[in-house]
C-alpha positions in Angstrom: 0.0 0.0 0.0 1.6 3.3 -1.0 1.9 6.2 1.3 -1.0 8.1 -0.4 -3.3 5.1 -0.1 -2.3 4.5 3.5 -2.9 8.1 4.5 -6.3 8.2 2.8 -7.1 4.9 4.7 -6.2 6.5 8.1 -8.3 9.6 7.3 -11.3 7.4 6.4 -10.8 5.3 9.6 -10.6 8.4 11.8 -13.8 9.9 10.1 -15.5 6.5 10.5 -14.6 6.5 14.3 -15.6 10.1 14.9 -19.0 9.7 13.2 -19.6 6.4 14.9 -18.8 8.1 18.2 -21.2 11.0 17.4 -24.0 8.6 16.3 -23.5 6.4 19.6 -23.6 9.7 21.7 -26.6 10.9 19.9 -28.4 7.7 20.3 -27.5 7.6 24.0 -28.9 11.4 24.3 -31.9 10.3 22.3 -32.8 7.5 24.6 -32.2 9.8 27.6 -34.7 12.3 26.2 -37.1 9.6 25.4 -37.2 8.3 28.9 -37.3 11.7 30.4 -40.3 12.6 28.1 -42.1 9.5 28.8 -41.8 9.8 32.7 -42.7 13.4 32.6 -45.9 12.5 30.8 -46.7 9.9 33.2 -46.0 12.2 36.2 -48.1 15.0 34.7 -51.0 12.8 34.1 -50.8 11.3 37.8 -50.5 14.8 39.2 -53.4 16.0 37.4 -55.5 12.9 38.3 -54.8 13.0 41.9 -55.3 16.8 42.2 -58.7 16.8 40.6 -60.2 13.5 41.7 -58.9 12.7 45.2 -61.7 12.4 47.8 -60.5 15.3 49.9 -59.6 18.8 48.8 -55.8 18.9 48.1 -53.5 21.9 47.8 -51.8 21.4 44.2 -48.9 23.6 45.1 -48.0 21.8 48.3 -48.5 18.4 46.6 -46.1 19.1 43.8 -43.5 20.5 46.2 -43.7 17.4 48.4 -43.4 15.3 45.3 -40.4 17.2 44.1 -38.6 17.2 47.5 -39.2 13.4 47.8 -37.7 12.8 44.4 -34.6 15.0 45.3 -34.1 13.2 48.6 -33.0 10.2 46.7 -30.0 12.2 45.5 -28.2 14.0 48.1 -28.8 16.7 50.7 -27.5 19.5 48.4 -29.8 19.1 45.5 -32.8 21.0 46.2 -35.9 22.8 44.9 -36.1 26.5 45.6 -39.6 27.8 45.1 -40.2 31.5 44.4 -41.2 32.2 47.9 -37.9 31.0 49.3 -35.7 32.7 46.8 -34.7 35.7 49.2 -33.7 33.1 51.9 -31.8 31.1 49.5 -29.7 34.0 48.3 -29.0 35.0 51.8 -27.9 31.4 52.6 -25.7 30.8 49.6 -25.1 34.0 47.6 -25.5 37.3 49.2 -24.8 38.7 52.6 -27.3 41.6 52.4 -30.9 42.0 53.3 -33.4 44.7 54.5 -34.4 44.2 58.0 -33.8 45.2 61.8 -30.4 43.4 62.4 -31.3 40.8 64.9 -31.3 37.1 65.0 -34.4 35.3 66.6 -35.1 31.8 67.8 -38.2 29.8 68.7 -38.3 28.5 72.3 -40.1 25.3 73.7 -43.0 27.3 74.8 -43.6 28.4 71.1 -42.5 32.0 71.8 -40.0 34.0 69.6 -37.1 35.4 71.3 -34.3 37.7 70.1 -30.9 35.6 70.3 -28.5 38.3 69.0 -28.5 42.1 68.1 -26.2 43.4 65.5 -24.4 46.6 66.5 -25.6 50.0 65.0 -28.5 48.6 63.1 -32.3 49.4 63.7 -33.0 46.7 66.5 -29.9 48.1 68.4 -30.8 51.6 68.1 -34.5 50.9 69.0 -33.4 49.6 72.3 -34.2 45.9 71.7 -32.2 43.5 73.7 -31.2 39.8 73.5 -33.8 38.0 75.4 -36.6 40.2 74.5 -39.6 38.3 73.4 -41.4 39.4 70.1 -45.2 39.5 70.9 -46.6 40.8 67.6 -45.5 42.2 64.2 -47.6 44.8 62.5 -50.5 43.6 64.8 -50.1 40.0 64.0 -49.4 37.8 67.0 -46.4 35.4 66.5 -46.9 33.0 69.4 -46.7 29.5 67.9 -45.4 30.6 64.6 -42.1 29.1 63.1 -39.0 31.3 63.6 -38.6 31.2 59.8 -42.0 32.6 59.1 -41.4 35.4 61.7 -38.1 36.1 60.1 -39.9 36.7 56.9 -42.2 39.1 58.5 -39.3 41.1 59.9 -37.7 41.4 56.6 -39.0 43.7 54.0 -38.3 46.6 51.6 -35.5 49.1 52.7 -37.0 52.1 54.3 -40.4 50.6 55.2 -41.6 50.9 58.8 -42.5 47.8 61.2 -44.5 47.9 64.3 -43.4 45.5 67.1 -44.7 44.7 70.5 -42.0 43.1 72.6 -41.9 41.8 76.1 -38.8 42.9 77.9 -36.6 40.1 79.2 -35.8 41.5 82.7 -39.1 43.1 83.6 -41.7 41.4 81.6 -43.2 44.9 80.6 -44.6 45.0 77.1 -43.3 47.9 74.9 -44.4 49.0 71.4 -41.8 49.9 68.9 -42.0 51.5 65.4 -38.8 50.8 63.5 -37.6 51.5 60.0 -36.1 48.6 58.1 -32.6 49.2 56.5 -30.1 47.4 54.6 -28.3 44.8 56.8 -24.9 43.6 55.7 -23.6 40.6 57.6 -19.9 40.2 56.5 -18.2 37.1 55.7 -15.4 38.0 58.2 -16.9 38.2 61.8 -13.7 39.2 63.6 -10.1 40.1 62.7 -7.3 41.2 64.9 -3.5 41.3 65.5 -2.4 38.7 68.0 0.8 38.9 70.1 4.1 38.6 68.2 2.6 40.4 65.2 0.5 37.5 64.0 -2.7 38.3 62.1 -6.0 36.6 62.8 -9.0 36.3 60.5 -12.2 34.6 61.5 -13.9 33.8 58.1 -17.6 32.5 58.6 -18.7 32.0 55.1 -17.6 32.3 51.5 -20.5 34.3 50.1 -20.3 37.3 47.6 -17.2 39.5 48.7 -15.5 37.1 51.0 -12.1 37.3 49.1 -12.4 41.0 49.0 -13.0 41.2 52.7 -10.0 38.9 53.4 -7.8 41.0 51.0 -8.7 44.3 52.8 -8.1 42.6 56.3 -4.6 41.5 55.2 -3.7 44.9 53.7 -5.0 46.7 56.7 -2.8 44.5 59.1 0.3 44.8 56.8 -0.3 48.7 56.8 -0.2 48.9 60.6 2.0 46.0 61.6 5.1 44.0 60.3 3.2 40.7 60.1 5.1 37.6 61.1 2.3 35.2 60.2 -1.4 34.7 59.7 -4.0 32.4 61.2 -7.0 31.9 58.9 -9.9 30.4 61.0 -12.3 28.4 59.0 -13.8 26.4 61.9 -17.7 26.1 61.7 -17.4 27.6 58.1 -20.0 25.5 56.0 -18.6 27.1 52.7 -20.4 29.0 49.9 -19.1 30.1 46.5 -16.3 28.1 44.9 -14.8 31.1 43.1 -14.4 33.0 46.3 -12.3 30.2 47.8 -10.1 30.1 44.8 -9.6 34.0 45.0 -8.4 33.4 48.7 -6.0 30.7 47.9 -4.6 33.1 45.3 -3.4 35.5 48.1 -0.9 32.9 49.1 0.3 31.2 46.0 1.8 32.1 42.7 -0.3 33.3 39.6 -1.3 30.3 37.2 -1.5 27.8 40.0 -4.3 25.2 39.7 -6.3 25.3 43.0 -9.1 22.9 42.3 -10.9 21.2 39.4 -14.2 19.7 39.1 -15.3 16.7 37.1 -18.9 15.8 36.2 -20.3 12.4 35.2 -19.1 12.6 31.7 -15.3 12.4 30.9 -15.1 15.6 28.9 -16.7 17.7 31.7 -13.4 18.5 33.7 -13.0 22.2 34.5 -10.1 23.7 36.4 -9.9 26.8 38.5 -6.5 28.5 38.3 -5.1 31.6 40.2 -5.2 34.6 37.9 -3.7 37.5 40.0 -0.4 38.0 41.6 -0.2 36.9 45.3 -0.8 39.3 48.0 1.2 37.4 50.8 3.3 34.7 49.1 6.0 34.3 51.8 3.8 35.0 54.8 3.7 32.1 57.2 0.2 30.6 57.3 -1.9 28.4 59.6 -5.5 27.4 58.6 -7.7 26.3 61.4 -10.5 23.6 60.6 -12.9 21.3 62.4 -15.7 18.8 61.7 -18.0 21.7 60.6 -15.7 23.1 58.1 -17.0 22.1 54.8 -17.0 22.8 50.9 -15.2 25.9 50.0 -13.5 25.7 53.4 -12.1 22.3 52.5 -11.1 23.7 49.1 -9.0 26.4 50.8 -7.5 24.1 53.4 -7.0 21.1 51.1 -5.3 23.3 48.3 -3.0 25.0 50.8 -2.1 21.6 52.2 -1.5 20.0 48.9 0.8 22.9 47.7 2.6 22.8 51.2 1.8 26.5 51.7 0.0 26.3 55.1 -0.2 24.2 58.2 -3.6 22.8 58.6 -4.5 22.5 62.3 -7.5 21.5 64.3 -10.0 18.6 63.7 -10.7 16.5 60.5 -13.2 18.6 58.2 -16.8 17.4 57.2 -16.0 15.8 53.9 -18.2 17.6 51.1 -16.5 17.3 47.8 -19.6 18.0 45.7 -20.2 21.1 43.6 -23.6 22.6 43.1 -25.0 24.8 40.3 -28.4 26.6 40.1 -30.7 26.5 37.3 -33.7 28.6 36.7 -37.2 27.0 36.3 -40.5 28.3 35.0 -42.5 30.8 37.1 -39.5 32.2 38.9 -38.6 28.9 40.7 -35.1 27.4 40.8 -33.2 24.2 41.4 -29.8 23.7 42.8 -28.1 20.5 41.5 -25.1 18.7 42.3 -23.2 18.6 38.9 -19.7 17.5 39.7 -17.2 16.4 42.2 -14.1 18.7 43.0 -10.6 17.7 43.4 -7.7 19.3 45.3 -4.3 20.0 43.5 -2.9 16.6 44.4 -5.9 14.8 42.7 -7.9 13.9 45.7 -11.7 14.1 46.2 -12.4 14.4 50.0 -16.1 13.4 49.7 -16.9 11.3 52.7 -20.4 9.9 52.0 -21.3 7.9 48.9 -24.9 9.0 48.1 -25.1 6.6 45.1 -25.1 3.6 47.7 -27.0 3.5 50.8 -27.6 1.1 53.7 -30.8 -0.9 54.6 -32.1 2.3 56.3 -31.7 4.4 53.2 -28.7 6.4 54.8 -25.8 7.3 52.6 -22.7 5.0 53.4 -19.1 6.0 53.9 -16.8 5.9 50.9 -15.6 2.2 50.7 -12.1 1.6 52.1 -11.1 0.0 48.8 -11.6 3.3 47.1 -9.3 5.3 49.6 -6.2 6.1 47.7 -2.8 7.7 48.5 -1.8 11.1 47.0 1.2 13.2 47.3 1.7 17.0 48.1 4.2 19.1 46.2 6.9 18.3 48.8 6.0 14.5 48.8 3.8 14.4 51.9 1.2 11.7 51.8 -2.5 12.7 51.9 -5.8 10.6 51.3 -9.1 11.0 49.7 -12.6 10.0 50.7 -12.8 11.5 54.2 -12.5 15.1 54.5 -9.3 17.1 55.2 -7.2 15.7 57.9 -5.2 18.4 59.8 -1.4 18.3 59.7 -1.7 18.9 63.5 -4.8 17.6 65.5 -6.1 19.8 68.3 -8.9 18.4 70.2 -11.9 20.6 71.1 -13.3 20.3 74.6 -16.8 18.6 74.6 -19.6 20.8 75.9 -21.0 19.3 79.2 -24.7 18.3 79.4 -25.1 20.9 82.1 -23.8 23.8 80.1 -25.8 22.7 77.0 -29.0 22.8 79.2 -28.2 26.3 80.6 -27.7 27.5 77.0 -30.8 25.8 75.7 -32.9 27.3 78.3 -31.3 30.8 77.7 -30.1 31.1 81.2 -26.6 31.9 80.4 -28.1 34.7 78.0 -30.6 35.7 80.8 -27.9 36.2 83.4 -25.8 38.3 80.9 -28.8 40.7 80.6 -28.9 40.8 84.3 -25.2 41.6 84.6 -25.3 44.2 81.9 -28.1 46.1 83.6 -26.4 46.2 86.9 -22.8 46.9 85.7 -22.1 50.2 83.8 -19.0 48.9 82.0 -16.3 46.3 81.4 -12.6 46.7 81.7 -11.1 47.9 78.2 -8.8 44.9 78.1 -11.5 42.1 77.7 -8.8 39.4 77.9 -8.3 40.2 81.6 -12.2 40.1 82.3 -13.1 37.3 84.7 -16.2 36.7 86.4 -15.7 37.0 90.3 -16.6 34.4 92.9 -19.5 36.7 94.1 -20.7 37.0 90.5 -20.8 33.2 90.2 -22.8 33.0 93.5 -25.1 35.6 92.1 -25.6 33.5 89.0 -26.5 30.5 91.1 -29.0 32.6 92.9 -30.4 33.6 89.5 -30.7 29.9 88.6 -32.6 29.3 91.8 -35.0 32.2 91.1 -35.6 30.8 87.6 -36.4 27.3 89.2 -33.9 25.8 87.0 -33.8 21.9 86.8 -32.0 19.5 84.7 -31.4 15.8 84.2 -27.6 14.8 84.2 -26.3 12.1 81.8 -26.1 9.9 84.8 -29.6 10.5 85.8 -30.8 9.6 82.3 -28.7 6.4 82.2 -30.0 5.5 85.7 -33.7 6.1 84.5 -33.0 3.8 81.5 -31.4 1.1 83.9 -34.5 1.3 86.2 -36.9 1.0 83.2 -35.2 -2.0 82.0 -35.1 -3.8 85.3 -38.9 -3.0 85.6 -39.6 -4.4 82.1 -37.8 -7.6 83.1 -39.4 -7.8 86.6 -36.2 -7.5 88.3 -36.5 -4.2 90.0 -37.6 -5.6 93.4 -34.3 -7.7 93.7 -32.2 -4.6 93.2 -34.0 -1.9 95.3 -31.2 -1.4 97.8 -28.5 -1.2 95.2 -30.8 1.2 93.0 -31.5 3.5 96.0 -27.8 3.6 96.9 -26.9 4.4 93.2 -29.6 7.1 92.9 -28.2 8.8 96.2 -24.8 8.7 94.7 -26.0 10.3 91.4 -27.9 13.1 93.3 -24.7 13.8 95.3 -22.6 14.1 92.2 -25.2 16.3 90.6 -25.0 18.8 93.4 -21.4 19.1 92.7 -21.7 19.7 89.0 -21.9 23.5 89.3 -18.6 23.4 91.3 -16.9 20.8 89.1 -18.1 22.9 85.9 -17.4 26.2 87.3 -14.6 27.0 85.0 -16.6 26.1 81.8 -19.7 27.8 83.0 -17.9 31.0 84.0 -16.3 31.1 80.6 -19.5 30.8 78.7 -20.9 33.6 81.0 -17.8 35.8 80.3 -18.4 35.6 76.4 -22.0 36.2 76.7 -21.5 39.3 79.0 -18.8 40.6 76.8 -21.2 40.4 73.8 -23.7 42.7 75.7 -21.1 45.5 75.8 -19.2 44.9 72.6 -21.4 42.6 70.5 -19.9 39.9 68.4 -16.4 41.3 68.6 -16.6 41.1 72.4 -17.5 37.5 72.3 -14.7 36.6 70.0 -12.2 38.7 72.1 -13.0 36.8 75.2 -13.2 33.3 73.5 -9.9 33.8 71.5 -7.6 34.1 74.7 -8.9 30.6 76.0 -8.9 29.0 72.4 -6.3 26.0 72.4 -6.2 26.0 68.6 -5.5 29.5 68.3 -2.6 29.3 71.0 -1.3 26.4 69.2 -1.2 28.5 65.8 0.5 31.3 67.6 3.1 28.9 68.9 3.8 27.5 65.4 4.1 31.0 63.8 6.0 32.5 66.5 9.5 31.6 67.9 8.3 28.8 70.1 7.4 26.1 67.5 8.7 27.7 64.3 11.0 24.7 63.6 7.9 22.4 63.9 6.1 24.7 61.4 9.0 24.1 58.9 9.1 20.4 59.7 5.3 20.1 58.8 5.6 21.7 55.5 8.8 19.7 54.4 7.2 16.5 55.7 10.0 15.6 58.2 9.5 12.9 60.8 6.1 12.2 61.7 4.7 14.9 59.4 5.4 12.9 56.3 1.9 11.2 56.3 -1.2 13.1 57.1 -4.5 11.3 58.2 -3.6 7.7 57.2 -6.7 5.7 57.1 -7.1 2.6 59.4 -7.2 0.3 56.4 -3.8 1.4 55.5 -2.6 1.2 58.9 -3.9 -2.3 59.2 -2.0 -3.4 56.1 1.2 -1.8 57.2 1.0 -3.6 60.5 0.4 -6.9 58.8 3.7 -6.6 56.9 5.7 -6.2 59.9 
């Protein structure tokens, strides 16, 4: 076969393969469209039939909403239908940080009342004299007792500049007051707190990745650098559930070179890979950096932590992250509705996907299962450190968080920590300027215990609940009579220990009270100022960035010693041990 004939044959073969591929793809798409069209026709007919002929009157809108939600529940928690009525709340949760309202956060209590849980400084609620703990009785003449907090929140929001009439019952006096307040634009920043820690170390608490998050971080860093020769930076992503992917890429860009791939996403088809690359010159390329995460750090937080870890650019410190490696995109639907759909998985620069739950496979209760151990793979950072997929971002250095005791959780749930903070605020004109030195005195703590007595506070300790379960089990098996002496002795011991709970837990309770009290005088920044001084993760980050543990910081990023492998799964540990 001569060269021309051979070339002609190859060209024809390639054309045949391409045409064949297109026809196969078209056939596949055609089959998909046929199945979708067929099922839509069946669904529409069923919906119409039930709506018009069911024996009782049905609400067509509610019926279709429940049907859609039930269908989407089969996929994952992040794919959701957004009806027109919920669009404003959707934008506030996932896109924008602005709304028109009063500047207060509310909660619903067990007695079905609505209480103010937080006041934002210099906004209408604050200027109108509303306080944490005040109960909202009515809004524009409509009583809200028994309403869901979400519905009350809708009533409080509205057009900027419009008035709203409230009746509130004051927390301390119980007196009802009428207020007329004008709504204004409320901006809830992505950064709740930033400061300069000792030894010229910057600190940024980033709560979310909504519109403008990267710009806020950039401004905070520039302001710090303007006033202080920064020696390091702590980026706190704990409890940050994520937000907009592009904002996370921009934030990583501040610390890495231009043109660096930060994350890529991959859909269900092989040609749907899309990479996000840094486009700007870095803002702080050489600045030592620690990123704080915990089990509530998710999505965009994990992109930032994972990218900076893979690029050996920051020490990641804290607890293993949530493990959300899925990307959502919103699509418009008819009649101003919307749907948010999981369209891809994302992968950090090393190539790992940190998604922890496999929603395509479920257990016999219908719950998504953990990613199978056989699918967990080892990846390498730029410096050769070993990292793993399938279970969130493991920190380079773990710092355990103290568990909240049952007692303090009960005090918070019943708003007694909050209530006493109100009492303290109204009986003390001011706090010391250096909040880090503020401590509740022994006399104040005794006063708090008196306050609890006045409020007739009772609670069941974990030991009491376990005891009641034991007694119930013995009664069910007709064995309680045989164990009466032992049960009485055990009950007395549990009561004795319970009486000591307030002394044993004094440090934790006092710390919670100090934070809440500080928030009455200095709002959210006061709470953070108090909490920061006692935060073990922040202390460890300061040590890593300062002179104390700076060698450890360098060892982590270079993978020396025990820092060469990060978050090795048990499966791999078991395999390694079997080889020894």
